[in-house]
N, C-alpha and C positions, 0 to 999 in steps of 0.2 A: 404660286399661292401666296396671298398677302395675309399677314397675321395682324389682328388688332392687339392693342396693349392688353386688354382684358383676356383675350384668348391666350396670349403668351404667358401671362401670369398664371392663368389656370393650368396650363400645361406644365409649368414649372412646379406648381404646388403638387399636382398629381405625381410627377416624377420624383420629387423630393420626398414626399410622404411614402411612396412605394419603396424607395431605397432605404428609408429609415425604419419602417415598420412592416411586419408581416401581418397584413390585415386578414382576419377571419371573415369569410363572406357568407357562411351558412347561418340561417336563422336558428335560434335555439329551439329545441324540441320541448314543448310544454304539453302536459296532460290536459286535454280539452274536455273537462267535466265541470258541472256546476260548482263543485266544491273545491276545484283545483286552483282558483285564482281569486284574489281580492284586489280591489282598486282603492287606493288611498293616497293621501298627501302625507308624505313621510315627515316626522319631526326633523327640523333642521337647526343647526347652530352655525353661524357664520362669524369667523374671526379673521383678522388680517393675515394674509398669506405671507409667512416669513420663510424666505428661501436661504439656505446656507450659501454664502458667497463662494463662488468658485475661486480657489486659491490661484493667484496669478503672480509669478515672480516679476519683480521690477525689470522692465525692458528699456534699453536705450532708445532714443527716437529713431524711427526707421530711416534707413538711407534711401533717399529718393533720387534716382538717376534722371538725367535729361530724358524726356519722353515718357516719364512715369508720373504718377500722382498717388497721394495717400488718401485712403477712404476710412474715416473714423465712424464706427457703427455703435449704436446703442439701441436698447428697446425699453419700453415702458408699458405698464398696464393701461395707461391713458393719461391725458393731459393733467388731470388732477389727482391721479392715483399713485404714481411713483414709478421708479425704475425697476426693471427686472434684473436681479443680481446673480442669477444662476440658472442652469438648466436649458440654456439656449444652444441652438445649432445654426450657424451661419453658413450659407453657401453662395458662391458667386458663379453665375453662368454666363456663357456667351450670349450676346443680345439677339443673335439670329440662330435659327436651327440649322443643323447640318442637312445634307440631302435626304437623310432618312427621317427628318422631322424631329430629331432629338436635340435638346439644348446641352451643349458640352459643359461639364462641370470644370471650373478653373481653380477654385480655392474652396477650402472648408475650414471652419474654425469653431471651437466650442467654448471660447472665453466669453464673458458677459459683454465686454465692450472692446472688440479687437480693432486694431488699425492695420489695414491691408494695403500693400503697395502693388499697384497694377499699372500696366501701360495705359496711357491716355486713350479714352474711347468710351463706348457705351457698353453697359452690362445690365444683367438682371440679378438682383440681390434677394435671396430667400432667407427668412428667419423662421425657425420652428421652436415652439415651446410646448412640449407634449403633443397634444392633438390640435393645438392652435398654431396657425402659421399665416404668413403674409408674404407678398412679393412686391418689390418696387423696382422700376427701371431707374438707373442712375447714369450720368455722363460725367467722366473725369476729363478735365481740361488742363491739368498741370498744377493748380493750386489744391491744397487739402480740402476735401469735401467731407462735411459732417452730416450724417444722416441718422435721425431718430425714428424708429419704427414703433407704431402703436399696436400693441397686441392686447386687446381687452379680453383677458382670460382669467380664469380662477381655478382653484384646486377642488377636487371632489374626493371625499373619503367616506367609505361605507362600512356599516356593520349591521348585524341583525340581532333580534332578541325575541324570546318567547316569554310573555309576561314581563317580569323584571329581570330575567336571567339572560345573559348574553349567549348567543349561539357560538360554539367553538369555531375557530377560523376555518378548519378543514371541512366543515359540514355545510357551508353556505358559500355561494358565489353570486355575482351580479353581472348582468348585461346592461349596457348603457346605450340608449337611443336618443337621437336628436329630435326635439319637438315634444309635443304632448301625446300621451297614450290615446287621447280621444280624437286626434287628427286622422283623417281617412288615409288609406293607402298602405301598402306594404313597404317596410323599410328594413335596412340591414343595420345591425348594431355597429356603433363606432368603437366599442370596446366590449370584449366578451370575457366571461369567466374572471372578472375582477375579484380579488380576494379581500377579505376583511383587512382594514387598515391600510391597504394600498392607496396611494394618492395619485390620481390621474389629473392632468392639466387639460382643460377643455375651454373653447371659446365661451365668453359670456352668453347666457341664454337659457332657454327652457329645455329640459331633458326629462325622459322618463326612464326609470330603473325597473328592470325585471329581476326580482330577487328569487333565487332557487335554493330552498332549504332541503337538503337531501336530494334524492334522484327520483322521487315519486311525484306527488301532486301538491306539495306545499310551495306555492308560487304567489308572489305579491307584486303588483305593479304600482309604482309610485311616481307622481310628477314632482319635479324639483326645479329650483331656479338657482343658477350659479351666477355670482356677481364678480366683476373684474377686481382682481387684487385681493379676493377673499378666499379663505379655505372653508368650504361648505361641508360640514359633517352631517351625514344622513344616518338615521337609525330606522331600519325597516322592521316593523313588528309582525311576526308570523303567529297565527293561531294554529298550533300543531302539537304533535307529541311523537316521541320515538316508541315504536311498538316492536316487541320481539315475539315472533310466532313459534309455537311449539305443538307438535303432534304427540300426544301422550296417551298411555293406556288408562291412566287414572290421574286425578288431581294431584299436582306436584310431582308426577312421575318423570322418568327419564325421557328426554325428547328422542323420537325415532329418527335415525339417519336416513339419507337418500329420499327425502320427502320433497316433492315438487309443490310449490305454493303459487296460488293466484289470489290477489286481493281485488275485489270488485266493489263498485258502488251498488246501491240498491237497484239502480236501473240496469245493471249488468255490464257497465263499462269496466274494462280491465285497467287497474291503476298500476299494479306491480306484479311481476312474476319472478320467482327465484327458486333455487334448489338448495336444500340444506336442512340440518337438524333444527337450528334456531336462527333463521334470518332476522335481521333487524331492518325495519323500514320506518321512515319518517312520513307521517300522513297528516294532511290538514284535518282539523276537527270536523267530525261528522260521523255518519253511519256507514258501515262497510260489511262485506261478507268475505270470510276467509275460506278458501277451498284448498284442501290438502290431498295429494295423491301419493299413495305408498303401496307398493306391491300389488298394483292393479286395482286397488280399492280407493274410493273417493269419500272424503269426510269434509264436513263444512260446519261453519258457525258464524252467526251474525255478531257483530260487536260495534261498540261506539268509541270514538276517539274524543277525549276531553282535552281542551287546550292546556298545555303544560303538564299534563299528567302522563309521564312515561310508565310503561308497564309491560307485562307479559299477557299474551292471548293464547290460551290453551285450547286446542281442538282435540276432542277425545276420539280415539280410534275404536269406537264401538257403536 
């Protein structure tokens, strides 16, 4: 079997990413109701991406023996953007696969600009920066070879808010997809359950964010653009509120324990089910029906969720 350069590079990328990251492959589960999802372009703020330089102790020039060569490596965001000073992973692979089709890993380094000494010959060099990566074939012939890799990538940092209030970090998460939300076809997320203020590195380009506030139906999809060498801050605005459900004998009374709850849309779609005296659920703004089951009896009440207005919903057991 003959391998083209592009096929080899693709195989190395897949192997290297698989070794570095445990990729979640399942699609996120989203409530499929008219009120469960909003489509928007999220407000963005882009600033230069400043990376903490990886501390590297001064090293003497490498000893290059006969039959060997030095390979000096560096990476940059682009020709006019600047160098990448940290967060890199370098891997050197054999140029040809073994009988099983795998490319043997020969060296790995995590410094920003390593100098590697290798026997003269041909190799495949991989560099990864978060979710951005590239592979280049190189040939060493005895003299020092200097290679600069272009990684047009940027940082992405996410947070959510309701009105002017920030959503606490533990109540919201984000899934990141390549391309626009309006492009056809099913896709898998490139990053799942990203938390508030986490910074992920991605190739320059268009992405869409699926923002999940709580675990019911407050979901927002937003298209964003990431530029090379920039940190893109995204604020996703949800229209929702936190509601506490209570089954009581009278207004302001004590909540009855061991109550099974269902929250439905006016059309009868189930949004959330739970058991407890006063479960808390985050719902997108809109109209709902709460059904409470306790000791074989069923009680219900219609209610409305207003954006940003948290509160209690009492269902009366009479």
